Structure formats: structure tokens, C-alpha cells
C-alpha positions as CSV (number, residue, x, y, z in Angstrom):
1,M,0.0,0.0,0.0
2,R,1.4,3.4,-1.0
3,A,0.6,6.4,1.1
4,P,-0.8,9.7,-0.4
5,T,1.9,11.9,-1.8
6,L,2.9,15.5,-1.1
7,T,5.5,17.4,-3.1
8,L,7.3,19.5,-0.6
9,R,10.1,22.0,-1.4
10,G,11.6,25.1,0.0
11,V,11.5,26.6,3.5
12,V,9.2,24.9,6.0
13,P,9.7,26.6,9.5
14,P,8.9,24.4,12.5
15,L,6.6,26.8,14.3
16,C,7.1,27.6,17.9
17,T,4.1,27.2,20.1
18,P,3.4,30.5,22.0
19,L,2.0,30.1,25.5
20,T,0.2,32.4,27.9
21,P,1.8,33.1,31.3
22,A,-0.5,30.4,32.7
23,G,0.9,27.9,30.2
24,D,-2.1,27.6,27.8
25,V,-1.6,27.7,24.1
26,D,-1.8,31.3,22.9
27,T,-3.7,30.8,19.6
28,A,-3.8,34.5,18.7
29,S,0.0,34.7,18.9
30,L,0.4,31.4,17.1
31,G,-1.8,32.7,14.3
32,R,0.4,35.8,14.0
33,L,3.5,33.6,13.9
34,A,2.1,31.6,11.1
35,E,1.3,34.8,9.2
36,H,4.8,36.0,9.9
37,V,6.5,33.1,8.2
38,I,3.9,32.8,5.3
39,G,4.3,36.5,4.7
40,A,8.0,36.0,4.4
41,G,7.5,33.5,1.6
42,A,7.7,30.2,3.5
43,H,6.6,27.2,1.4
44,G,5.0,25.3,4.2
45,V,4.8,25.1,8.0
46,F,5.5,22.4,10.5
47,A,3.4,22.5,13.6
48,L,4.3,20.4,16.7
49,G,7.9,19.7,16.1
50,S,10.8,20.1,18.4
51,S,10.7,23.9,18.1
52,G,7.0,23.7,18.8
53,E,7.7,22.0,22.2
54,A,5.5,19.1,21.2
55,A,7.2,16.9,23.8
56,Y,6.1,19.2,26.6
57,L,2.4,19.7,25.5
58,T,-0.6,17.7,26.5
59,D,-2.6,15.9,23.8
60,A,-5.3,18.6,24.2
61,Q,-2.7,21.4,23.8
62,R,-1.4,19.7,20.7
63,R,-4.9,19.6,19.1
64,T,-5.5,23.3,20.0
65,A,-2.2,24.4,18.5
66,L,-2.7,22.4,15.3
67,A,-6.3,23.6,14.8
68,A,-5.1,27.2,15.1
69,V,-2.3,26.7,12.6
70,V,-4.6,25.0,10.1
71,E,-7.2,27.7,10.4
72,T,-4.7,30.5,9.9
73,V,-2.9,28.9,7.0
74,D,-6.3,28.2,5.3
75,G,-4.8,26.1,2.5
76,R,-2.2,28.6,1.4
77,V,0.8,26.3,2.0
78,P,1.0,22.7,3.2
79,V,0.7,22.1,7.0
80,L,2.8,19.3,8.4
81,A,1.8,18.0,11.9
82,G,4.3,16.4,14.2
83,V,2.9,13.2,15.6
84,I,6.0,12.5,17.8
85,D,5.5,9.9,20.6
86,M,7.2,6.9,22.1
87,T,5.3,4.0,20.4
88,T,3.3,3.2,17.4
89,A,-0.1,3.2,19.0
90,R,0.3,6.7,20.5
91,V,1.7,8.0,17.2
92,L,-1.3,6.6,15.3
93,D,-3.6,8.4,17.7
94,H,-1.9,11.7,17.0
95,A,-1.9,11.0,13.3
96,R,-5.6,10.4,13.2
97,A,-6.2,13.6,15.2
98,A,-4.0,15.5,12.7
99,A,-5.9,14.1,9.7
100,G,-9.1,15.2,11.4
101,A,-7.8,18.7,12.0
102,G,-6.9,19.2,8.3
103,A,-3.2,18.7,8.3
104,D,-1.6,17.9,4.9
105,G,1.0,15.5,6.2
106,V,2.5,14.0,9.4
107,V,6.0,13.9,10.7
108,A,7.1,11.0,13.0
109,T,10.3,9.8,14.5
110,A,11.2,6.2,15.1
111,P,9.9,4.8,18.4
112,F,11.9,5.8,21.4
113,Y,12.4,4.9,25.1
114,T,12.1,1.2,24.0
115,A,15.0,-0.3,22.0
116,T,14.0,-1.0,18.5
117,H,15.5,-3.0,15.6
118,P,15.5,-1.5,12.0
119,A,12.8,-4.1,11.1
120,E,10.6,-2.7,13.9
121,I,11.3,0.9,12.8
122,A,10.2,0.0,9.3
123,D,7.0,-1.7,10.6
124,H,6.3,1.4,12.7
125,F,6.3,3.6,9.7
126,R,4.3,1.2,7.6
127,R,1.6,1.0,10.2
128,L,1.6,4.8,10.3
129,R,1.2,4.9,6.5
130,D,-1.8,2.6,6.7
131,G,-3.5,4.3,9.6
132,A,-2.8,8.0,9.0
133,G,-4.3,8.4,5.6
134,L,-1.8,11.3,5.0
135,P,1.7,11.5,3.6
136,V,4.3,10.5,6.1
137,F,7.6,12.2,6.6
138,A,10.3,10.6,8.8
139,Y,12.1,12.7,11.3
140,D,15.7,11.7,11.9
141,I,16.8,13.3,15.1
142,P,19.2,11.0,17.0
143,S,19.9,13.6,19.7
144,A,16.3,13.1,21.0
145,V,15.4,9.6,19.8
146,H,18.9,8.1,20.4
147,T,18.5,6.1,17.2
148,K,19.7,7.2,13.8
149,L,17.4,6.1,11.0
150,P,19.4,3.6,9.0
151,A,19.8,4.7,5.3
152,A,18.8,1.2,4.1
153,T,15.5,1.6,6.0
154,V,14.8,5.0,4.7
155,L,15.5,3.9,1.1
156,A,13.3,0.8,1.4
157,L,10.4,2.9,2.8
158,A,10.9,5.5,0.0
159,E,10.9,2.8,-2.7
160,D,7.7,1.2,-1.4
161,G,5.9,4.5,-1.0
162,T,5.6,4.4,2.8
163,L,7.5,7.7,3.2
164,A,6.9,10.9,1.3
165,G,10.1,12.4,2.6
166,L,12.7,12.9,5.4
167,K,13.5,15.7,7.8
168,D,17.2,15.1,8.6
169,S,18.2,16.7,11.9
170,S,21.0,14.3,12.5
171,G,23.8,16.8,11.8
172,A,25.6,14.1,9.8
173,D,26.4,15.7,6.5
174,G,28.3,12.8,5.0
175,P,25.5,10.2,5.4
176,L,23.0,12.8,4.2
177,R,24.9,13.3,1.0
178,R,25.3,9.6,0.4
179,L,21.6,9.2,0.9
180,L,20.8,11.9,-1.6
181,V,23.2,10.3,-4.1
182,E,21.5,6.9,-3.6
183,L,18.0,8.3,-4.0
184,R,19.0,9.8,-7.3
185,H,20.6,6.5,-8.4
186,R,17.3,4.7,-7.6
187,G,15.2,7.3,-9.5
188,L,13.7,8.8,-6.4
189,G,15.6,12.1,-6.4
190,D,12.5,14.1,-7.5
191,S,9.7,12.2,-5.8
192,F,11.2,11.8,-2.3
193,A,11.6,15.1,-0.4
194,V,14.7,15.5,1.7
195,L,14.7,18.5,4.0
196,T,17.6,19.4,6.2
197,G,17.0,20.5,9.8
198,S,20.4,22.0,10.1
199,E,20.2,25.8,10.3
200,L,24.0,26.2,9.8
201,A,24.6,24.1,6.6
202,V,21.6,24.8,4.4
203,D,23.6,26.0,1.5
204,G,25.7,22.9,1.5
205,A,22.7,20.6,1.8
206,L,20.9,22.3,-1.1
207,L,24.1,22.1,-3.2
208,A,24.1,18.4,-2.5
209,G,20.6,18.0,-3.7
210,A,18.3,18.5,-0.7
211,H,14.9,19.9,-1.5
212,G,14.5,22.4,1.3
213,V,15.0,23.2,5.0
214,V,13.1,23.1,8.2
215,P,14.9,25.7,10.3
216,G,13.9,26.5,13.9
217,L,15.6,29.9,13.4
218,G,13.1,30.4,10.5
219,N,10.6,31.4,13.1
220,V,12.8,34.4,13.9
221,D,14.1,35.2,10.4
222,P,12.0,33.5,7.8
223,H,13.0,36.1,5.2
224,G,16.6,35.1,5.5
225,Y,16.0,31.4,4.9
226,V,13.7,32.2,1.9
227,R,16.4,34.4,0.4
228,L,19.0,31.7,1.0
229,Y,16.8,29.1,-0.7
230,E,16.0,31.4,-3.7
231,H,19.7,32.1,-4.2
232,A,20.5,28.4,-4.1
233,R,17.7,27.5,-6.5
234,A,19.0,30.2,-8.9
235,G,22.6,28.9,-8.6
236,R,23.8,32.1,-6.9
237,W,26.0,30.2,-4.5
238,R,28.1,33.1,-3.4
239,E,25.0,35.0,-2.3
240,A,23.6,31.9,-0.7
241,A,26.8,31.5,1.3
242,A,26.7,35.1,2.4
243,E,23.1,34.7,3.6
244,Q,24.1,31.5,5.4
245,D,26.9,33.2,7.2
246,R,24.6,36.0,8.4
247,L,22.1,33.4,9.7
248,A,24.9,31.4,11.3
249,A,25.8,34.5,13.4
250,L,22.2,35.0,14.4
251,F,21.9,31.3,15.3
252,S,24.2,31.9,18.3
253,I,21.1,33.2,20.1
254,I,20.5,29.6,21.1
255,D,23.4,29.9,23.5
256,A,22.0,32.9,25.2
257,G,21.1,31.0,28.4
258,D,23.8,30.2,30.9
259,E,24.7,26.5,30.5
260,A,25.3,26.3,34.3
261,L,21.8,27.4,35.0
262,M,19.6,25.7,32.4
263,G,19.4,23.0,29.8
264,R,20.1,23.6,26.1
265,S,16.4,23.3,25.2
266,S,15.5,26.0,27.7
267,S,18.2,28.2,26.2
268,A,17.4,27.6,22.5
269,L,13.6,27.6,22.7
270,G,13.7,30.4,25.2
271,A,15.8,32.4,22.8
272,F,13.5,31.8,19.8
273,K,10.5,32.9,21.9
274,A,12.4,35.9,23.4
275,A,13.3,37.0,19.9
276,L,9.7,36.6,18.6
277,H,8.5,38.6,21.6
278,L,11.1,41.4,21.0
279,L,10.0,41.5,17.3
280,G,6.3,41.9,18.4
281,V,5.2,38.6,16.9
282,I,4.1,36.8,20.1
283,D,2.7,38.2,23.3
284,C,4.7,36.2,25.8
285,P,8.1,34.4,25.7
286,V,7.3,31.8,28.3
287,T,8.4,28.2,27.6
288,A,6.6,25.0,28.8
289,A,7.5,23.6,32.2
290,P,9.9,22.5,33.4
291,Q,12.1,24.6,31.1
292,L,13.6,27.6,32.8
293,P,13.2,31.1,31.6
294,L,16.0,33.3,30.2
295,D,17.2,36.0,32.6
296,D,17.5,39.7,31.7
297,T,21.1,39.3,30.7
298,A,20.3,36.6,28.2
299,V,17.3,38.5,26.7
300,K,19.6,41.5,26.3
301,H,22.1,39.3,24.4
302,V,19.2,38.1,22.1
303,R,18.3,41.7,21.4
304,G,21.8,42.5,20.5
305,L,22.0,39.7,18.0
306,L,18.7,40.6,16.4
307,A,20.0,44.1,16.0
308,A,23.3,42.9,14.5
309,A,21.3,40.7,12.0
310,G,19.3,43.8,10.9
311,L,16.0,42.6,12.4
312,L,15.6,45.4,15.0
């Protein structure tokens, strides 16, 4: 059985999920954020990914956030819904809810917490294909799942139509390039979408044949990533590299939080939200519990980097 297809190209920001001071989903701010990235020329949006704090949200909050995104987007660009969870049964529940909410595709990792074999990972995605009724994109993020998706598994699932594409957040540029070469060798270079999740190496990934990028920093500077993509698509590699260099400098906002005081998720997601608050896109920069908030010194650092990047 082949899943429905979705041709996905370009810049697909993984939307942050704005919260109120009480920790509820701020749907008005989320709507403004979706408009912010679409207005910049984004080619799609990804709700409930890592930047969207999906792992911290209740099922009800996930449904609220996705409904708000689908309503705001209103069919202008594809909406991908993260259905990330530990095991197949829970992922299928999220996928069915996403389909009911009007998402255009779902994004799932391999199972985690439990130790899985590549055969079980493949079965997981095939069950999701059969049960979701939507195009399925695999999410390779070993830093969170503690399993790297094997290239042989990805290729098999691409060939049999289980997967519509891959979001590669592994940070492993060599294996990504080899995968792209093999996809072309098998005649899948155009039909199977490969999107890099690495904000710092987009120009290199596009040169190697990737079809787009899913940048968390694209919440803050979607225009920059759209410019980078358009330069690359036109073969203006010098200009693409210059834009990538500017974005790489801005990306250092993820280190705004003191590592001795907070985890790296608190720092990175707190910085994205602090930036969006400073830019007037969202009402409140709070992150989901138990993440810790940035202090005034860290927020001042974020402000300085936004100014240096020409955004303030």
C-alpha cells in the first residue's frame, strides 16, 4: 500500500508554540507567527515539532495548536503536523487527530524509550502509513530519539511508497549526502523530499541535492531562509553562502542562556521565543514547564544579536 503523496520543497519553518503566562496555548500569537512566516514566503509550515515544544504539550494542547495553525494557513501552504511519541499506538492516535484537523502530512520519529530494531522501525512507519491516511515524513533526530534512522530503512520505505520524505536533523552531513546520491541512483531524487533540519549548513545541503530546509531559526528570520533558498535555487551560491553566514551568526542566540543554570532546550527555545517577543510577533516568551526562563542578561544578548542581524 502506497501512502498519499505530497510534493514538498523550500522553506518549512517548524513553528514555535506560543504560550500564555499560565501555560495555555496562545492561539492568537500562534496565528500571528504563522502569518509572519507565510508573509516572508515560506513554502510550508511544520506544527508540533521540536521547536514547537511538542514533547512538553498535553494531547489537548497539541490539538489546540494544530487547529489554530490549520485555520490561519487556510490552505495557502502545506501544513505538516508532528505526531511524535514513544510508540506506534500513540503515534497513530496523534496522526488520526492530525488528519481530522486538516493537516496535509504528518512527521514522525522512530519509536523511542524502547530499544527497536530496524525491522521494527520499518514496521512502525508502515503502520503509520496505513493508519494515518496522510503523507508520512520521517524525522531523523538521534539527539532526541537516540536512534539514527538507517539509510537502508529510509531507502526501502521510500521505494515502497511508505514515506513521502525525510526531515534530517542528524547533523551528519556525510551520510545525508550519500543518501541523496543513492536516492537519485534509484530514480527517487525528485519524488522523495529530503529537508535538512540544520540551520547552519543549508547552502551545502541544497548544493548536495536536498529539496529544502526546516529551520527553527526560521521562526525568527524566515525572510533570511527564503532568500537563501532562492539564491541556491537560482545557482547564486556566493550570495547563498553570504546569507548562510549571516544566519549562522544569528543562530548563536540559542546559546544565550547560561549553561550552568539551564538545559540547552531552555536556552534555545527560550531564545527563539524571546526574539519573537522582541519582534512583536508573540505576546509572551514563556516556555513550557519544566524549562527555565531566560534572565534579563540573556534577553539583552538576544536583542543585540537581532540588531546585528538587521532585524531590530
